[in-house]
Backbone as a ProteinNet text record, in pm:
[ID]
protein_1_A
[PRIMARY]
MQVTTIQGIVKNGQIHLSEDVKLPEMTQVYVVIPPTQNIKKIMSPRLENKADAKRFVKTVEEDVDDEL
[TERTIARY]
11039.5	11102.6	11215.9	11333.1	11449.4	11450.6	11477.4	11481.5	11621.9	11675.3	11806.4	11787.3	11849.9	11839.2	11970.5	11962.3	12079.9	12048.5	12137.7	12115.8	12160.3	12093	12128.3	12077.9	12107.5	12061	12009.2	11933.5	11881.1	11963.3	12016.5	12089.9	12031.1	11988.6	11931.6	11819.1	11735	11619.3	11647.9	11772.2	11805.5	11856.5	11823.6	11868.2	12008	12101.3	12238.7	12263.4	12295.3	12318.7	12457.8	12469.3	12597.8	12693.6	12642.4	12727.8	12734.8	12840.1	12853.6	12771.8	12646.5	12554.7	12509.2	12510.6	12460.6	12331	12220.9	12092	12054.7	12002.5	11961.2	11846.2	11836.5	11726.1	11594.2	11493.5	11358.4	11349.4	11452	11445.9	11342.7	11252.8	11152.3	11215.8	11201.4	11258.6	11150.2	11170.7	11080.7	11163.1	11111.7	11180.4	11107.8	11180.2	11124.9	11197	11120	11179.4	11163.1	11274.8	11265.1	11183.3	11109.1	11023.2	11100.1	11229.5	11307.3	11341.7	11315.2	11348.6	11244.8	11288.5	11197.7	11143.2	11019.2	10958.8	10866.7	10883.8	10800.2	10678.8	10561.9	10440.7	10406.6	10361.2	10315.7	10164.4	10116	9973.7	9907.3	9780.2	9702.4	9682	9673.2	9648.7	9514.1	9507.4	9384.9	9351.9	9222.8	9181.2	9206.4	9252.9	9275.4	9143.3	9042.5	8911.6	8811	8741.9	8648.4	8533.5	8502.6	8395.2	8429.9	8558.9	8599.9	8564.9	8524.7	8493.5	8378.6	8286.6	8172.8	8217.5	8337.7	8389.2	8426.8	8439.9	8484.4	8372.6	8247.4	8134.5	8124.4	8110.7	8100.3	7955	7936	7803.9	7812.4	7702.9	7697.1	7603	7652.6	7571.3	7560.3	7440.6	7418	7464.8	7533.8	7581.7	7469.5	7418.1	7306.6	7364.3	7320.5	7367.6	7285.6	7348	7277.8	7246.9	7297.5	7280.8	7146.3	7061.5	6932.3	6833.4
-2627.8	-2695.1	-2607.4	-2664.4	-2592.7	-2606.7	-2496.7	-2497.3	-2463	-2542.1	-2516.8	-2494.1	-2389.7	-2359.5	-2393.6	-2472.2	-2512.2	-2485.4	-2416.2	-2383.8	-2500.2	-2515.3	-2620.1	-2585.1	-2671.6	-2653	-2787.5	-2780.8	-2902.4	-2932.5	-3054.4	-3102.5	-3236.5	-3248.3	-3373.4	-3424.3	-3332.4	-3371.1	-3406.5	-3392.3	-3423	-3297.8	-3284.8	-3169.8	-3198	-3106.3	-3115.9	-3000.6	-3033.4	-2931.1	-2871.3	-2739.4	-2672.2	-2698.2	-2751.4	-2786.4	-2937.9	-2986.9	-3130.7	-3167.1	-3203.7	-3232.5	-3377.1	-3447.7	-3584.6	-3583.1	-3617.5	-3622.9	-3767.8	-3796.3	-3933.8	-3975.9	-4104.4	-4157.3	-4117	-4091.9	-4057	-3919	-3835.1	-3698.8	-3621.9	-3552.3	-3473.4	-3341.4	-3308	-3184.5	-3108.4	-2978.1	-2891.7	-2821.2	-2812.8	-2744.1	-2612.2	-2501.6	-2368.3	-2310.4	-2268.2	-2214.6	-2063.2	-1989	-1843.4	-1791.5	-1682.6	-1631.5	-1577.2	-1558.1	-1505.1	-1612.2	-1739.3	-1848.5	-1858.7	-1902.7	-1923.5	-2066	-2079.5	-2210.2	-2242.6	-2359.6	-2405.1	-2477.9	-2453.3	-2522.3	-2627.2	-2742	-2847	-2835	-2804.8	-2782.4	-2910.1	-2923.8	-3035.4	-3015	-3123.9	-3107.6	-3041.8	-2962.1	-2892.3	-2924.7	-2926.4	-2944.8	-2815.4	-2828.6	-2710.6	-2643.5	-2725.7	-2673.9	-2731.3	-2645.7	-2694	-2773.9	-2752	-2827.5	-2976.2	-3011.6	-3151.7	-3228.6	-3158.5	-3225	-3323.1	-3297.7	-3388.5	-3527.8	-3540.7	-3672.3	-3757.4	-3695.8	-3767.9	-3790.7	-3779.9	-3802.9	-3952.4	-3988.5	-4129.2	-4174.4	-4296.2	-4357.1	-4490.4	-4528.3	-4656	-4746.6	-4863.7	-4960.4	-5085.7	-5139	-5259	-5380.1	-5470.9	-5592.8	-5695.6	-5724.8	-5819.6	-5957.2	-6055.8	-6191.7	-6255.5	-6282.1	-6335.9	-6484.5	-6552.9	-6697.8	-6738.6	-6647.5	-6685	-6726.9
4672.7	4561.5	4509.7	4497.1	4444.2	4292.1	4223.1	4077.7	4032.4	3940.5	3881.5	3732.9	3681.1	3538.7	3470.5	3363.6	3286.3	3140.4	3073.1	2932.5	2844.8	2731.4	2636.8	2498.4	2401.7	2264.8	2212.9	2105.6	2043.1	1918.9	1911	1793.9	1754.7	1629.5	1578.5	1667.7	1717.6	1795.9	1940.4	1986.5	2125	2194.2	2322.7	2400.4	2453.3	2424.1	2473.5	2570.1	2693.5	2793.8	2776.4	2802.2	2783.8	2900.1	3010.1	3123.8	3136.6	3199.5	3222.1	3346	3323.1	3432.7	3421.1	3530.6	3535.6	3614.9	3549	3615.8	3641.7	3760.5	3789.7	3698.4	3670.4	3591.2	3655.9	3572.9	3614.9	3681	3663.5	3714.9	3633	3701.4	3631.2	3588.9	3461.7	3408.9	3333.2	3319.6	3243.4	3137.3	3016.8	2908.1	2885.1	2901.3	2878.7	2757.5	2657.6	2535.7	2538	2532	2533.9	2415.5	2434.9	2327.6	2207.4	2219.2	2107	2004.9	2037.7	1946.8	1835.1	1717.6	1604	1613.5	1661.3	1682.7	1565.8	1507.7	1397.2	1453.7	1399	1439.9	1335.8	1382.8	1292.6	1284.7	1169.3	1150.5	1098.9	1127.5	1074.5	925.1	849.7	705.9	680.3	578.6	541.9	396.7	366.4	228.3	152.1	29	-53.6	-87.4	-114.8	-149.5	-49.9	27.4	129.6	69.6	-56.5	-121	-131	-124.7	-130.6	-3.5	103	229.7	214.6	122.3	104.3	59.7	4	-37.1	83.3	202.4	320.9	422.4	380.6	470.1	497.3	625.1	662.4	652.5	606.8	605.2	677.3	739	810.3	733.2	696.6	624.2	708.6	713.8	792.7	712.4	778.6	713.9	713.2	596	582.5	550.5	628.5	606.3	494.5	381	262.7	274	374.5	384.8	443.2	484.8	544.9	443.2
[MASK]
++++++++++++++++++++++++++++++++++++++++++++++++++++++++++++++++++++

């Protein structure tokens, strides 16, 4: 497999290549981010107080048909 490296930057969420390259549709590409870049992580929401977790306990209730 031949590998070609092309540098680019991200602007408004889209990758812009620094060279004028035309890639065919459905070309498989890999994005490698150098370790020197400042990458932001999106974290899952966390409860401020762990004691509040008891408010989110799921319960299962059986649906009783009152028409019988």
